[in-house]
PAZAPA-4460 file (N, C-alpha, C; in steps of 0.05 Angstrom, whole numbers, plus 32768, in hexadecimal, padded with zeros to 4 digits):
% residues 113
    n_x    n_y    n_z   ca_x   ca_y   ca_z    c_x    c_y    c_z   seq   type   mol
   8014   7FEB   8000   8005   8007   8003   800C   8020   8002     1      M     A
   800A   802A   7FEF   801F   8040   7FE9   8017   8057   7FF5     2      S     A
   8023   8064   7FFD   8010   8083   8005   8024   8096   8000     3      T     A
   8003   80AF   7FEF   8016   80C1   7FE1   801E   80D6   7FED     4      E     A
   802F   80D6   7FEC   8039   80F6   7FF8   8038   810E   7FF3     5      Q     A
   802F   8117   8012   801E   8132   8007   8030   8157   8007     6      V     A
   8032   816B   7FEE   8047   8178   7FF9   803A   818D   8002     7      D     A
   8051   8190   8012   8044   81A6   8029   8039   81BB   801E     8      V     A
   8053   81BB   8003   804D   81E2   7FFA   8036   81D8   7FF5     9      R     A
   802B   81C7   7FE1   800D   81D1   7FD2   7FF1   81D2   7FF2    10      E     A
   8001   81C4   7FFD   7FF5   81D3   8023   7FF5   81E8   8028    11      V     A
   7FFE   81F6   802C   800F   821A   8026   8001   8233   801A    12      Q     A
   8007   821F   7FFF   7FF4   822D   7FE5   7FDB   822C   7FED    13      R     A
   7FC9   8219   7FEF   7FB1   821D   7FF1   7F9E   8225   8004    14      T     A
   7FB4   8227   8019   7FA6   823A   8030   7FA9   8250   802F    15      V     A
   7FBE   825A   801B   7FC6   8273   8020   7FAC   8285   800E    16      S     A
   7FA4   826D   7FFB   7F8D   827C   7FE1   7F78   828E   7FFA    17      K     A
   7F72   827C   800A   7F5E   827F   801F   7F54   829B   802A    18      V     A
   7F48   82B0   8024   7F3A   82C0   8020   7F20   82C6   802B    19      V     A
   7F32   82D7   804A   7F12   82DD   8050   7F02   82F3   8045    20      D     A
   7EE7   82E5   804E   7ECA   82F1   803B   7EC9   8311   8040    21      P     A
   7EC8   8313   8059   7EBD   8330   805E   7EDD   833B   8058    22      E     A
   7EED   8344   8067   7F01   834C   8061   7F0C   8354   803E    23      I     A
   7F12   8342   8029   7F1B   833A   801E   7F39   8332   8012    24      G     A
   7F43   8324   802B   7F5C   8329   802F   7F65   8307   8035    25      M     A
   7F7D   82FF   8029   7F89   82DA   8028   7F87   82CF   804E    26      P     A
   7F7E   82C6   8058   7F87   82C4   8077   7F9B   82B8   8083    27      I     A
   7FB1   82B4   806D   7FCA   82AF   8072   7FD1   82C4   807B    28      V     A
   7FD0   82E6   805C   7FDE   8300   8069   7FD8   8309   807F    29      E     A
   7FB5   8303   8087   7FB2   830E   80A4   7FBE   8301   80B9    30      M     A
   7FD2   82E7   80BD   7FD1   82D4   80C9   7FC1   82D1   80DF    31      N     A
   7FB3   82C5   80D1   7F9D   82BE   80E4   7F9D   8297   80E2    32      L     A
   7FB4   828B   80DA   7FB2   826E   80D6   7FC6   8271   80F9    33      I     A
   7FBD   825E   8106   7FCD   8251   8120   7FE8   823D   8118    34      D     A
   7FD3   822A   810C   7FE3   820D   810A   7FDB   8208   80F1    35      K     A
   7FEE   81F5   80E2   7FE3   81E6   80CD   7FFF   81CC   80C3    36      L     A
   7FF7   81BF   80D5   8006   81A0   80CE   8000   8187   80B2    37      D     A
   8010   8178   80AB   800F   8167   8097   8017   8150   80A8    38      V     A
   7FFE   813B   80A5   8019   8123   80A9   8002   810B   80A4    39      K     A
   8007   80F6   8093   8003   80EA   808F   7FE3   80E2   8074    40      D     A
   7FE7   80FA   8066   7FC8   8105   805B   7FB6   810C   8066    41      G     A
   7FC4   8116   8081   7FA6   811F   808A   7FB6   8141   809A    42      A     A
   7F9F   814B   8093   7FAE   8170   8097   7F9D   817F   80B0    43      V     A
   7FA6   8184   80C5   7FA0   8194   80CB   7FA2   81B4   80C8    44      D     A
   7F88   81BF   80D2   7F90   81DA   80CB   7F8B   81E7   80E1    45      V     A
   7F82   81FF   80FF   7F7E   8208   8110   7F86   8230   80FB    46      E     A
   7F72   8241   8104   7F71   824E   80FF   7F5D   8268   8110    47      Y     A
   7F68   8283   8112   7F58   8295   8130   7F42   82B0   8120    48      H     A
   7F2C   82A9   812B   7F23   82C2   8116   7F27   82D6   811C    49      A     A
   7F23   82E9   810F   7F36   8305   810C   7F22   8317   8121    50      T     A
   7F0C   830A   8127   7EFD   8312   8146   7EE2   8301   8151    51      T     A
   7EE9   830B   8167   7ED1   82F2   817D   7EB8   82DF   8165    52      Q     A
   7EAB   8303   8167   7E93   8304   814E   7E8E   8315   8134    53      Y     A
   7EAD   8302   8120   7EA7   82FA   810E   7E8E   82EE   8105    54      C     A
   7E87   8301   80E9   7E62   82EF   80E9   7E5E   82D8   80E0    55      P     A
   7E5C   82C1   80F8   7E62   829F   80EA   7E67   829A   80D7    56      P     A
   7E48   82A5   80C3   7E4E   8297   80A0   7E6A   8295   8096    57      V     A
   7E77   82B0   809F   7E97   82BA   8097   7EA4   82AC   8096    58      F     A
   7EA9   829C   80B8   7EBA   8291   80CA   7EB0   8270   80B4    59      A     A
   7E98   826F   80B2   7E94   8253   80AE   7E99   8249   8089    60      L     A
   7E96   825C   807E   7EA0   8258   8063   7EC0   8263   8062    61      K     A
   7ED3   8270   8073   7EED   8269   806F   7EF6   824B   807A    62      I     A
   7EE9   8246   808C   7EEA   8220   809A   7EE6   8218   8080    63      S     A
   7ECE   821C   806F   7ECC   8205   8061   7EDF   820F   804B    64      Q     A
   7EE7   821C   8039   7EF6   822D   8031   7F18   8218   8033    65      D     A
   7F20   8220   8044   7F3F   8209   804D   7F33   81F2   8045    66      L     A
   7F1D   81E7   8060   7F16   81C4   8054   7F1A   81C6   803D    67      K     A
   7F0D   81C4   802E   7EFE   81C2   800A   7F18   81C5   7FFB    68      D     A
   7F29   81D7   7FFC   7F40   81CF   7FED   7F4D   81CA   7FF8    69      G     A
   7F5D   81BD   800C   7F72   81AE   8017   7F66   818E   8017    70      L     A
   7F51   8192   800A   7F48   8176   8005   7F51   8170   7FE3    71      M     A
   7F4F   8184   7FDC   7F53   8187   7FBD   7F73   8179   7FB7    72      Q     A
   7F89   817D   7FDA   7FA0   8180   7FCD   7FA6   8167   7FC7    73      V     A
   7FBB   815B   7FB0   7FC2   813A   7FB3   7FC5   8138   7FC9    74      K     A
   7FCE   811F   7FD2   7FD5   810A   7FE1   7FBB   8110   8005    75      G     A
   7FB9   8130   8005   7FA6   812E   8023   7F88   8119   801A    76      V     A
   7F87   810B   803B   7F7A   80FA   803F   7F62   8101   8051    77      K     A
   7F5F   8115   805B   7F52   8121   8079   7F64   8136   8071    78      T     A
   7F49   813F   807F   7F56   816C   8083   7F3D   8173   809D    79      V     A
   7F45   8173   80B7   7F4A   818C   80D3   7F46   819B   80C9    80      K     A
   7F27   81BB   80D3   7F2D   81C2   80CF   7F2B   81D8   80E8    81      V     A
   7F2B   81DD   80F1   7F29   81F4   8117   7F21   820F   8118    82      M     A
   7F14   8218   8118   7F18   8239   8126   7F14   8241   8139    83      V     A
   7F1F   8258   8150   7F26   825A   8163   7F25   827B   8161    84      T     A
   7F16   827E   817F   7F1B   8296   8184   7EFC   829E   8178    85      G     A
   7EEF   8292   817B   7EC9   82A4   8164   7EB1   8293   8177    86      H     A
   7EA8   82A3   8183   7E8C   8296   8193   7E81   828A   8190    87      Y     A
   7E78   827C   8169   7E6B   8264   8163   7E87   8253   8160    88      F     A
   7E9D   8247   8163   7EAF   823F   8162   7E9E   8221   8165    89      A     A
   7E9F   8219   817E   7E8F   81FA   816B   7E86   81EC   8162    90      D     A
   7E71   8200   815C   7E5F   81F9   8142   7E66   8203   812D    91      A     A
   7E7B   820E   812E   7E87   8214   8110   7E99   81FA   8108    92      I     A
   7EA4   81F3   8116   7EB5   81E3   8116   7EB1   81C5   8116    93      N     A
   7E98   81C4   8125   7E8B   819E   8117   7E78   819F   8103    94      R     A
   7E74   81BC   80F9   7E6C   81B9   80E2   7E73   81B8   80C3    95      Q     A
   7E90   81C4   80CE   7EA9   81C7   80B1   7EB7   819F   80B5    96      V     A
   7EAF   8199   80C8   7EC2   8181   80D3   7EAD   8165   80E2    97      N     A
   7E99   8168   80D4   7E85   814E   80CE   7E8A   8147   80B9    98      K     A
   7E93   8129   80C7   7E92   810E   80AB   7E7B   8110   8095    99      S     A
   7E7B   810A   8088   7E6B   8105   8069   7E53   80E6   8074   100      A     A
   7E5E   80D5   8081   7E4C   80D1   8090   7E3B   80D4   80A0   101      T     A
   7E3E   80F0   80A7   7E2D   80F0   80C0   7E06   80EB   80B2   102      E     A
   7DFB   80F5   80C9   7DE3   80FA   80B1   7DD9   811B   80B8   103      P     A
   7DCF   811E   80A4   7DC9   813F   80AB   7DAF   813C   80BF   104      A     A
   7DC0   8163   80D1   7DA4   8160   80E4   7D8F   815D   80D5   105      P     A
   7D6E   8159   80E3   7D54   815D   80DB   7D4C   8178   80D8   106      A     A
   7D46   817E   80C1   7D3D   8198   80C4   7D2F   81A4   80DD   107      P     A
   7D2E   81B6   80E6   7D1C   81C9   80FB   7CFD   81C0   8100   108      A     A
   7CF5   81C8   80E8   7CD8   81BC   80E0   7CCB   819E   80DE   109      D     A
   7CE5   8190   80DF   7CDF   8176   80E1   7CE3   8169   8100   110      Q     A
   7CF6   8179   8106   7CF8   816C   8122   7CE2   8169   8132   111      A     A
   7CD3   817E   8134   7CB4   8189   8140   7CA6   8178   8145   112      T     A
   7CA1   8164   812E   7C8F   8161   811D   7C8B   8147   8132   113      K     A
***
Protein backbone atom coordinates (compact mmCIF):
# COMPACT_ATOMS: atom_id res chain seq x y z
CA UNK A 1 0.00 0.00 0.00
CA UNK A 2 1.54 3.29 -1.05
CA UNK A 3 0.92 6.57 0.66
CA UNK A 4 0.91 9.63 -1.51
CA UNK A 5 3.09 12.43 -0.17
CA UNK A 6 1.37 15.74 0.46
CA UNK A 7 3.27 18.75 -0.85
CA UNK A 8 3.37 21.08 2.16
CA UNK A 9 4.07 24.03 -0.13
CA UNK A 10 0.86 23.27 -2.03
CA UNK A 11 -1.03 23.15 1.28
CA UNK A 12 0.44 26.55 2.19
CA UNK A 13 -0.43 27.98 -1.24
CA UNK A 14 -3.99 26.74 -0.89
CA UNK A 15 -4.38 28.29 2.55
CA UNK A 16 -2.94 31.58 1.27
CA UNK A 17 -5.75 31.79 -1.33
CA UNK A 18 -8.52 31.85 1.29
CA UNK A 19 -9.93 35.37 1.60
CA UNK A 20 -11.89 36.92 4.46
CA UNK A 21 -15.18 37.71 2.65
CA UNK A 22 -15.93 40.73 4.83
CA UNK A 23 -12.51 42.40 4.59
CA UNK A 24 -11.45 41.10 1.17
CA UNK A 25 -7.92 40.14 2.21
CA UNK A 26 -6.27 36.71 2.35
CA UNK A 27 -6.40 35.35 5.90
CA UNK A 28 -2.67 34.57 5.74
CA UNK A 29 -1.88 38.25 5.11
CA UNK A 30 -4.00 39.09 8.16
CA UNK A 31 -1.97 36.62 10.28
CA UNK A 32 -5.06 34.63 11.26
CA UNK A 33 -3.49 31.15 10.86
CA UNK A 34 -2.34 29.83 14.25
CA UNK A 35 -1.52 26.23 13.32
CA UNK A 36 -1.02 24.29 10.11
CA UNK A 37 0.02 20.65 10.49
CA UNK A 38 0.36 18.08 7.73
CA UNK A 39 0.97 14.44 8.63
CA UNK A 40 0.19 11.22 6.76
CA UNK A 41 -2.40 12.83 4.50
CA UNK A 42 -4.15 14.60 7.39
CA UNK A 43 -4.20 18.40 7.51
CA UNK A 44 -5.09 20.28 10.69
CA UNK A 45 -5.67 24.01 10.47
CA UNK A 46 -6.43 26.33 13.36
CA UNK A 47 -7.14 30.00 12.84
CA UNK A 48 -8.64 32.80 14.86
CA UNK A 49 -11.43 35.12 13.84
CA UNK A 50 -10.69 38.78 13.28
CA UNK A 51 -13.04 39.61 16.15
CA UNK A 52 -15.03 37.58 18.63
CA UNK A 53 -18.25 38.80 16.99
CA UNK A 54 -17.28 38.32 13.35
CA UNK A 55 -20.56 37.42 11.57
CA UNK A 56 -20.89 33.63 11.88
CA UNK A 57 -21.67 33.29 8.18
CA UNK A 58 -18.23 34.75 7.34
CA UNK A 59 -16.38 32.57 9.86
CA UNK A 60 -18.20 29.51 8.49
CA UNK A 61 -17.32 30.52 4.92
CA UNK A 62 -13.62 30.88 5.80
CA UNK A 63 -13.67 27.48 7.52
CA UNK A 64 -15.48 25.81 4.64
CA UNK A 65 -13.20 27.44 2.04
CA UNK A 66 -10.17 26.13 3.94
CA UNK A 67 -11.59 22.62 4.12
CA UNK A 68 -12.82 22.50 0.51
CA UNK A 69 -9.57 23.89 -0.88
CA UNK A 70 -7.33 21.61 1.15
CA UNK A 71 -9.33 18.51 0.23
CA UNK A 72 -8.37 19.24 -3.40
CA UNK A 73 -4.63 19.05 -2.67
CA UNK A 74 -3.09 15.86 -4.01
CA UNK A 75 -2.56 13.29 -1.26
CA UNK A 76 -4.76 14.97 1.35
CA UNK A 77 -7.16 12.44 2.90
CA UNK A 78 -8.66 14.39 5.79
CA UNK A 79 -8.90 18.03 6.82
CA UNK A 80 -9.84 19.36 10.23
CA UNK A 81 -10.45 23.10 10.53
CA UNK A 82 -10.85 24.85 13.87
CA UNK A 83 -11.73 28.51 14.41
CA UNK A 84 -10.93 30.01 17.81
CA UNK A 85 -11.76 33.30 19.47
CA UNK A 86 -15.29 33.41 18.06
CA UNK A 87 -18.47 33.37 20.14
CA UNK A 88 -19.97 30.75 17.80
CA UNK A 89 -16.76 28.69 17.38
CA UNK A 90 -18.16 25.39 18.70
CA UNK A 91 -21.08 25.38 16.26
CA UNK A 92 -18.92 26.47 13.31
CA UNK A 93 -16.31 23.81 14.09
CA UNK A 94 -18.99 21.10 14.40
CA UNK A 95 -20.59 22.13 11.11
CA UNK A 96 -17.43 22.31 9.02
CA UNK A 97 -15.91 19.12 10.46
CA UNK A 98 -18.99 16.93 10.45
CA UNK A 99 -18.56 13.62 8.72
CA UNK A 100 -20.19 13.11 5.35
CA UNK A 101 -21.83 10.01 6.86
CA UNK A 102 -23.50 11.88 9.70
CA UNK A 103 -27.24 12.34 9.24
CA UNK A 104 -28.34 15.89 8.58
CA UNK A 105 -30.32 17.48 11.41
CA UNK A 106 -34.08 17.47 10.93
CA UNK A 107 -35.50 20.80 9.74
CA UNK A 108 -36.96 22.83 12.61
CA UNK A 109 -40.53 22.51 11.31
CA UNK A 110 -40.19 18.70 11.13
CA UNK A 111 -38.67 18.36 14.61
CA UNK A 112 -41.81 19.66 16.30
CA UNK A 113 -44.25 17.39 14.49
